[in-house]
C-alpha positions as CSV (number, residue, x, y, z in Angstrom):
1,X,-30.4,5.0,1.7
2,X,-30.1,6.4,-1.8
3,X,-31.7,3.8,-4.0
4,X,-30.6,5.4,-7.2
5,X,-26.9,4.6,-7.0
6,X,-26.3,2.2,-9.9
7,X,-24.3,-0.3,-7.8
8,X,-27.3,-0.8,-5.6
9,X,-29.8,-1.5,-8.4
10,X,-29.3,-5.3,-8.7
11,X,-29.0,-6.1,-4.9
12,X,-32.1,-4.0,-4.2
13,X,-34.1,-5.6,-7.0
14,X,-33.0,-9.1,-5.8
15,X,-34.2,-8.3,-2.3
16,X,-37.5,-6.9,-3.6
17,X,-38.2,-9.9,-5.8
18,X,-37.3,-12.5,-3.2
19,X,-39.5,-10.7,-0.6
20,X,-36.6,-9.8,1.7
21,X,-37.2,-6.0,1.1
22,X,-40.2,-5.2,3.3
23,X,-42.3,-2.4,4.8
24,X,-41.6,1.2,4.0
25,X,-38.4,0.4,2.1
26,X,-40.4,-1.9,-0.3
27,X,-43.1,0.7,-0.9
28,X,-40.4,3.3,-1.7
29,X,-38.6,1.0,-4.1
30,X,-41.9,0.2,-5.9
31,X,-42.6,3.9,-6.4
32,X,-39.1,4.5,-7.8
33,X,-39.3,1.5,-10.1
34,X,-42.5,2.8,-11.6
35,X,-40.7,5.9,-12.9
36,X,-37.2,4.6,-13.5
37,X,-37.0,2.1,-16.3
38,X,-33.5,0.9,-15.2
39,X,-34.8,-0.3,-11.9
40,X,-37.8,-2.0,-13.5
41,X,-35.4,-3.8,-15.8
42,X,-33.4,-5.1,-12.9
43,X,-36.6,-6.4,-11.3
44,X,-37.4,-8.2,-14.5
45,X,-34.0,-9.8,-14.7
46,X,-34.2,-10.9,-11.0
47,X,-37.6,-12.4,-11.5
48,X,-36.2,-14.5,-14.4
49,X,-33.3,-15.5,-12.2
50,X,-35.5,-16.5,-9.3
51,X,-38.0,-18.4,-11.5
52,X,-36.6,-21.8,-10.4
53,X,-37.3,-20.9,-6.8
54,X,-41.0,-20.2,-7.7
55,X,-41.2,-23.4,-9.7
56,X,-40.0,-25.4,-6.7
57,X,-42.6,-23.9,-4.4
58,X,-45.6,-26.2,-3.9
59,X,-48.9,-24.2,-4.0
60,X,-51.3,-24.6,-1.1
61,X,-55.0,-23.9,-1.6
62,X,-56.2,-21.4,0.9
63,X,-59.3,-22.0,3.0
64,X,-62.6,-20.5,1.7
65,X,-62.9,-18.2,4.7
66,X,-59.5,-16.7,3.9
67,X,-60.6,-15.9,0.4
68,X,-63.8,-14.4,1.8
69,X,-61.8,-12.2,4.2
70,X,-59.5,-11.0,1.4
71,X,-62.5,-10.1,-0.8
72,X,-64.0,-8.1,2.1
73,X,-60.7,-6.3,2.7
74,X,-60.4,-5.4,-1.0
75,X,-64.0,-4.2,-1.1
76,X,-65.2,-7.0,-3.5
77,X,-67.7,-8.4,-0.9
78,X,-69.8,-6.4,1.6
79,X,-69.3,-7.1,5.2
80,X,-72.7,-8.3,6.5
81,X,-73.6,-8.4,10.1
82,X,-74.6,-11.8,11.4
83,X,-78.3,-12.3,12.2
84,X,-79.1,-12.8,15.9
85,X,-80.4,-16.2,15.1
86,X,-77.0,-17.1,13.9
87,X,-75.5,-16.3,17.3
88,X,-78.2,-18.3,19.1
89,X,-77.6,-21.3,17.0
90,X,-73.8,-20.9,17.3
91,X,-74.1,-20.8,21.1
92,X,-76.3,-23.9,21.1
93,X,-74.0,-25.9,18.9
94,X,-70.9,-24.8,20.9
95,X,-72.5,-25.9,24.2
96,X,-73.4,-29.2,22.6
97,X,-69.9,-29.8,21.4
98,X,-68.3,-28.7,24.7
99,X,-70.5,-31.2,26.6
100,X,-68.6,-34.0,24.9
101,X,-71.5,-35.3,23.0
102,X,-69.8,-34.8,19.6
103,X,-66.1,-34.4,19.0
104,X,-65.1,-33.8,15.4
105,X,-61.7,-32.9,14.1
106,X,-61.2,-31.3,10.7
107,X,-57.9,-31.3,8.9
108,X,-58.5,-27.7,8.1
109,X,-58.2,-26.8,11.8
110,X,-54.8,-28.4,12.0
111,X,-51.8,-26.1,11.7
112,X,-50.8,-25.6,8.1
113,X,-47.2,-26.3,7.1
114,X,-45.0,-23.2,6.7
115,X,-43.4,-22.7,3.3
116,X,-39.7,-21.9,3.1
117,X,-39.3,-18.1,3.5
118,X,-36.4,-16.2,1.8
119,X,-34.2,-14.6,4.4
120,X,-31.1,-13.6,2.5
121,X,-29.9,-12.7,-1.0
122,X,-26.2,-13.3,-1.4
123,X,-24.2,-11.3,-3.9
124,X,-20.6,-11.7,-5.1
125,X,-17.9,-9.1,-4.9
126,X,-19.3,-7.4,-8.1
127,X,-22.8,-7.1,-6.6
128,X,-24.2,-9.9,-8.8
129,X,-26.8,-12.1,-7.2
130,X,-25.6,-15.7,-6.8
131,X,-27.7,-17.4,-4.1
132,X,-31.0,-17.1,-2.3
133,X,-31.2,-18.6,1.2
134,X,-34.6,-19.6,2.5
135,X,-35.6,-20.8,6.0
136,X,-37.7,-24.0,6.3
137,X,-39.0,-23.7,9.8
138,X,-40.8,-27.1,9.6
139,X,-37.6,-29.0,8.8
140,X,-35.3,-26.6,10.7
141,X,-33.1,-26.1,7.7
142,X,-31.8,-23.4,5.5
143,X,-32.3,-24.1,1.8
144,X,-29.9,-22.5,-0.7
145,X,-30.9,-21.9,-4.3
146,X,-27.9,-21.4,-6.6
147,X,-28.6,-18.9,-9.3
148,X,-25.2,-19.1,-10.9
149,X,-22.9,-22.0,-11.4
150,X,-19.9,-22.0,-9.0
151,X,-16.6,-23.2,-10.4
152,X,-14.8,-24.8,-7.5
153,X,-11.1,-26.0,-7.7
154,X,-10.5,-29.7,-7.2
155,X,-10.7,-30.6,-3.5
156,X,-12.6,-27.5,-2.5
157,X,-16.2,-27.0,-1.1
158,X,-18.5,-24.1,-0.3
159,X,-19.2,-23.4,3.4
160,X,-22.1,-21.2,4.7
161,X,-21.4,-18.9,7.6
162,X,-23.5,-16.7,9.9
163,X,-21.9,-13.5,11.0
164,X,-22.7,-11.7,14.2
165,X,-22.8,-7.9,14.6
166,X,-19.2,-7.9,15.9
167,X,-18.1,-9.9,12.8
168,X,-17.6,-13.2,14.6
169,X,-18.4,-16.1,12.2
170,X,-20.2,-19.4,12.9
171,X,-20.2,-22.2,10.4
172,X,-23.7,-23.4,9.4
173,X,-22.4,-26.3,7.2
174,X,-21.2,-27.3,3.8
175,X,-23.2,-26.5,0.6
176,X,-23.2,-29.7,-1.4
177,X,-25.3,-30.9,-4.3
178,X,-27.6,-28.9,-6.7
179,X,-30.1,-28.0,-3.9
180,X,-28.1,-27.8,-0.7
181,X,-29.6,-27.6,2.7
182,X,-28.0,-27.1,6.1
183,X,-29.5,-27.9,9.5
184,X,-30.1,-25.0,11.9
185,X,-29.3,-26.4,15.3
186,X,-28.9,-23.0,17.0
187,X,-31.0,-19.8,16.7
188,X,-29.9,-17.2,14.1
189,X,-31.2,-14.3,16.1
190,X,-27.7,-13.0,16.9
191,X,-26.7,-13.1,13.2
192,X,-26.9,-10.1,10.8
193,X,-25.3,-11.5,7.7
194,X,-24.6,-14.7,5.8
195,X,-21.5,-15.5,3.9
196,X,-20.1,-18.3,1.7
197,X,-16.5,-19.2,1.5
198,X,-14.4,-21.7,-0.4
199,X,-12.8,-24.2,1.9
200,X,-10.9,-27.5,1.7
201,X,-12.9,-30.8,1.6
202,X,-14.5,-31.3,5.0
203,X,-14.8,-27.6,5.7
204,X,-12.7,-25.0,7.3
205,X,-10.1,-26.4,9.8
206,X,-10.7,-23.3,11.9
207,X,-13.7,-21.6,13.4
208,X,-13.6,-19.0,10.7
209,X,-13.3,-18.9,6.9
210,X,-9.8,-19.8,5.7
211,X,-10.5,-19.4,2.0
212,X,-11.9,-16.5,-0.1
213,X,-15.4,-15.3,0.8
214,X,-17.3,-15.4,-2.5
215,X,-20.8,-14.4,-1.4
216,X,-22.3,-12.2,1.3
217,X,-25.7,-10.8,2.1
218,X,-27.8,-9.4,5.0
219,X,-29.9,-11.8,7.0
220,X,-33.5,-10.7,7.6
221,X,-35.6,-12.9,10.0
222,X,-39.3,-12.1,10.5
């Protein structure tokens, strides 16, 4: 893909800032942005647009051992080999615990809750970013962050759709309120895009959009 086509600047910047652009594509975009002021400007604009999403994210303090491993990987802390005595004591303690003499549960050993992960940036027909869709695996929902106000005619609602590779749509639900969420009752592994259409109250009367499709974007699931 040619990243230097002006029509692609904003969509690529939105995918980069939201974390949807990954791997080699992300590295290539970073290199281009470091030498092209226009690309960097689009990144700055998208960061400002997505600031509400950052503000809504609750920080989680990482465990000490995670910080230690990060420091080792970055070269800020030497990687020491454990003393043989450590292994002897570790084995003794492990055997003691396994015998059932002491059973201790630590909250840090419990699974940590997953934060919502951005999976799609939705653009309008002009390529302007309008929504960011995030997956909340713990609550089995898709959370939608509206980055631009949507002027809906009276008696109309927004409906979110998943599009398969053959273009077949599947309704995911109505987008209502300032921070809409829709339940994910079926896997999205067969979907490649998300779309938002304007429908009558209650949603589309058919199994497909009946009103104009106002936002679309690629779906990326990790």
